[in-house]
MINU-758472 format. One record per residue (C-alpha): residue number from 1; chain; y, x, z. Coordinates in steps of 0.05 Angstrom, whole numbers, padded with zeros to 5 digits, always signed. Example, Ala and Ser with C-alpha at 12.3 -4.5 7.8 and 13.67 -1.06 7.14 Angstrom:
<sites>
<site num="1" chaine="A" v="-00090" u="+00246" w="+00156"/>
<site num="2" chaine="A" v="-00021" u="+00273" w="+00143"/>
</sites>
This chain:
<sites>
<site num="1" chaine="A" v="-00333" u="-00139" w="+00146"/>
<site num="2" chaine="A" v="-00332" u="-00153" w="+00221"/>
<site num="3" chaine="A" v="-00300" u="-00097" w="+00261"/>
<site num="4" chaine="A" v="-00260" u="-00070" w="+00202"/>
<site num="5" chaine="A" v="-00192" u="-00082" w="+00172"/>
<site num="6" chaine="A" v="-00163" u="-00064" w="+00105"/>
<site num="7" chaine="A" v="-00154" u="-00089" w="+00034"/>
<site num="8" chaine="A" v="-00200" u="-00115" w="-00021"/>
<site num="9" chaine="A" v="-00187" u="-00087" w="-00091"/>
<site num="10" chaine="A" v="-00206" u="-00145" w="-00135"/>
<site num="11" chaine="A" v="-00205" u="-00107" w="-00200"/>
<site num="12" chaine="A" v="-00220" u="-00033" w="-00186"/>
<site num="13" chaine="A" v="-00210" u="+00016" w="-00243"/>
<site num="14" chaine="A" v="-00256" u="+00076" w="-00250"/>
<site num="15" chaine="A" v="-00246" u="+00121" w="-00190"/>
<site num="16" chaine="A" v="-00217" u="+00066" w="-00146"/>
<site num="17" chaine="A" v="-00252" u="+00037" w="-00086"/>
<site num="18" chaine="A" v="-00269" u="-00037" w="-00083"/>
<site num="19" chaine="A" v="-00253" u="-00036" w="-00008"/>
<site num="20" chaine="A" v="-00202" u="+00004" w="+00031"/>
<site num="21" chaine="A" v="-00223" u="-00005" w="+00103"/>
<site num="22" chaine="A" v="-00213" u="+00024" w="+00173"/>
<site num="23" chaine="A" v="-00251" u="+00008" w="+00236"/>
<site num="24" chaine="A" v="-00216" u="-00038" w="+00285"/>
<site num="25" chaine="A" v="-00217" u="+00010" w="+00343"/>
<site num="26" chaine="A" v="-00169" u="+00018" w="+00401"/>
<site num="27" chaine="A" v="-00129" u="+00059" w="+00401"/>
<site num="28" chaine="A" v="-00117" u="+00055" w="+00326"/>
<site num="29" chaine="A" v="-00130" u="+00120" w="+00289"/>
<site num="30" chaine="A" v="-00119" u="+00098" w="+00217"/>
<site num="31" chaine="A" v="-00091" u="+00039" w="+00178"/>
<site num="32" chaine="A" v="-00073" u="+00020" w="+00106"/>
<site num="33" chaine="A" v="-00007" u="-00006" w="+00079"/>
<site num="34" chaine="A" v="+00013" u="-00036" w="+00013"/>
<site num="35" chaine="A" v="+00076" u="-00021" w="-00027"/>
<site num="36" chaine="A" v="+00082" u="-00068" w="-00086"/>
<site num="37" chaine="A" v="+00132" u="-00095" w="-00136"/>
<site num="38" chaine="A" v="+00117" u="-00158" w="-00175"/>
<site num="39" chaine="A" v="+00153" u="-00215" w="-00211"/>
<site num="40" chaine="A" v="+00183" u="-00268" w="-00166"/>
<site num="41" chaine="A" v="+00165" u="-00341" w="-00166"/>
<site num="42" chaine="A" v="+00174" u="-00375" w="-00233"/>
<site num="43" chaine="A" v="+00184" u="-00306" w="-00264"/>
<site num="44" chaine="A" v="+00254" u="-00300" w="-00236"/>
<site num="45" chaine="A" v="+00274" u="-00236" w="-00202"/>
<site num="46" chaine="A" v="+00228" u="-00187" w="-00166"/>
<site num="47" chaine="A" v="+00191" u="-00184" w="-00100"/>
<site num="48" chaine="A" v="+00185" u="-00116" w="-00065"/>
<site num="49" chaine="A" v="+00128" u="-00121" w="-00015"/>
<site num="50" chaine="A" v="+00116" u="-00074" w="+00044"/>
<site num="51" chaine="A" v="+00055" u="-00096" w="+00084"/>
<site num="52" chaine="A" v="+00001" u="-00070" w="+00131"/>
<site num="53" chaine="A" v="-00069" u="-00090" w="+00147"/>
<site num="54" chaine="A" v="-00076" u="-00123" w="+00216"/>
<site num="55" chaine="A" v="-00028" u="-00079" w="+00255"/>
<site num="56" chaine="A" v="+00045" u="-00060" w="+00250"/>
<site num="57" chaine="A" v="+00027" u="+00013" w="+00235"/>
<site num="58" chaine="A" v="+00012" u="+00000" w="+00162"/>
<site num="59" chaine="A" v="+00075" u="-00041" w="+00151"/>
<site num="60" chaine="A" v="+00119" u="+00010" w="+00188"/>
<site num="61" chaine="A" v="+00089" u="+00068" w="+00148"/>
<site num="62" chaine="A" v="+00098" u="+00031" w="+00082"/>
<site num="63" chaine="A" v="+00171" u="+00017" w="+00099"/>
<site num="64" chaine="A" v="+00183" u="+00089" w="+00122"/>
<site num="65" chaine="A" v="+00149" u="+00118" w="+00061"/>
<site num="66" chaine="A" v="+00184" u="+00073" w="+00010"/>
<site num="67" chaine="A" v="+00253" u="+00084" w="+00040"/>
<site num="68" chaine="A" v="+00249" u="+00159" w="+00054"/>
<site num="69" chaine="A" v="+00277" u="+00206" w="+00001"/>
<site num="70" chaine="A" v="+00211" u="+00242" w="-00006"/>
<site num="71" chaine="A" v="+00169" u="+00179" w="-00010"/>
<site num="72" chaine="A" v="+00216" u="+00144" w="-00058"/>
<site num="73" chaine="A" v="+00216" u="+00206" w="-00103"/>
<site num="74" chaine="A" v="+00139" u="+00206" w="-00103"/>
<site num="75" chaine="A" v="+00137" u="+00132" w="-00120"/>
<site num="76" chaine="A" v="+00187" u="+00140" w="-00177"/>
<site num="77" chaine="A" v="+00150" u="+00202" w="-00203"/>
<site num="78" chaine="A" v="+00083" u="+00165" w="-00202"/>
<site num="79" chaine="A" v="+00113" u="+00105" w="-00238"/>
<site num="80" chaine="A" v="+00141" u="+00147" w="-00295"/>
<site num="81" chaine="A" v="+00206" u="+00137" w="-00331"/>
<site num="82" chaine="A" v="+00251" u="+00086" w="-00295"/>
<site num="83" chaine="A" v="+00278" u="+00057" w="-00360"/>
<site num="84" chaine="A" v="+00239" u="-00008" w="-00348"/>
<site num="85" chaine="A" v="+00218" u="-00042" w="-00283"/>
<site num="86" chaine="A" v="+00143" u="-00052" w="-00282"/>
<site num="87" chaine="A" v="+00099" u="-00086" w="-00231"/>
<site num="88" chaine="A" v="+00058" u="-00038" w="-00188"/>
<site num="89" chaine="A" v="+00016" u="-00035" w="-00126"/>
<site num="90" chaine="A" v="+00002" u="+00026" w="-00083"/>
<site num="91" chaine="A" v="-00044" u="+00032" w="-00024"/>
<site num="92" chaine="A" v="-00020" u="+00078" w="+00031"/>
<site num="93" chaine="A" v="-00070" u="+00110" w="+00079"/>
<site num="94" chaine="A" v="-00039" u="+00121" w="+00148"/>
<site num="95" chaine="A" v="-00065" u="+00168" w="+00202"/>
<site num="96" chaine="A" v="-00045" u="+00147" w="+00273"/>
<site num="97" chaine="A" v="-00041" u="+00192" w="+00334"/>
<site num="98" chaine="A" v="-00017" u="+00173" w="+00404"/>
<site num="99" chaine="A" v="+00007" u="+00106" w="+00379"/>
<site num="100" chaine="A" v="+00051" u="+00135" w="+00323"/>
<site num="101" chaine="A" v="+00037" u="+00137" w="+00249"/>
<site num="102" chaine="A" v="+00033" u="+00212" w="+00232"/>
<site num="103" chaine="A" v="+00013" u="+00223" w="+00161"/>
<site num="104" chaine="A" v="+00018" u="+00179" w="+00100"/>
<site num="105" chaine="A" v="-00019" u="+00189" w="+00035"/>
<site num="106" chaine="A" v="-00013" u="+00147" w="-00027"/>
<site num="107" chaine="A" v="-00082" u="+00127" w="-00052"/>
<site num="108" chaine="A" v="-00095" u="+00077" w="-00107"/>
<site num="109" chaine="A" v="-00041" u="+00064" w="-00159"/>
<site num="110" chaine="A" v="-00041" u="+00002" w="-00201"/>
<site num="111" chaine="A" v="+00018" u="+00007" w="-00248"/>
<site num="112" chaine="A" v="+00001" u="-00045" w="-00301"/>
<site num="113" chaine="A" v="-00040" u="-00103" w="-00273"/>
<site num="114" chaine="A" v="+00008" u="-00126" w="-00220"/>
<site num="115" chaine="A" v="-00018" u="-00138" w="-00150"/>
<site num="116" chaine="A" v="-00092" u="-00149" w="-00144"/>
<site num="117" chaine="A" v="-00112" u="-00136" w="-00072"/>
<site num="118" chaine="A" v="-00115" u="-00180" w="-00010"/>
<site num="119" chaine="A" v="-00119" u="-00165" w="+00064"/>
<site num="120" chaine="A" v="-00187" u="-00172" w="+00096"/>
</sites>
């Protein structure tokens, strides 16, 4: 979609959007970020991914959220019992004001399928 940035949800579940997009305006007013955990190459180890759309705002917000006590607690709560590591993907909606990410809200959760979205 020309003029927009975001992520494509390749396998949306009921209630999930197929596209998570924001207009490419300047100054930026919103962005999306991804927080994901998935098996590493050749099934060895794990990859913890923190990424944004086309600006650094989404990446910075994903990092801040995942490493803050409140954000980490929300992630762990949404994932359920930590007895077993499971792949997941979360899309984070970020509001931006005066060049600073202000609010962050977790949107789509994909706890069982592994990562299934790509940047536009």
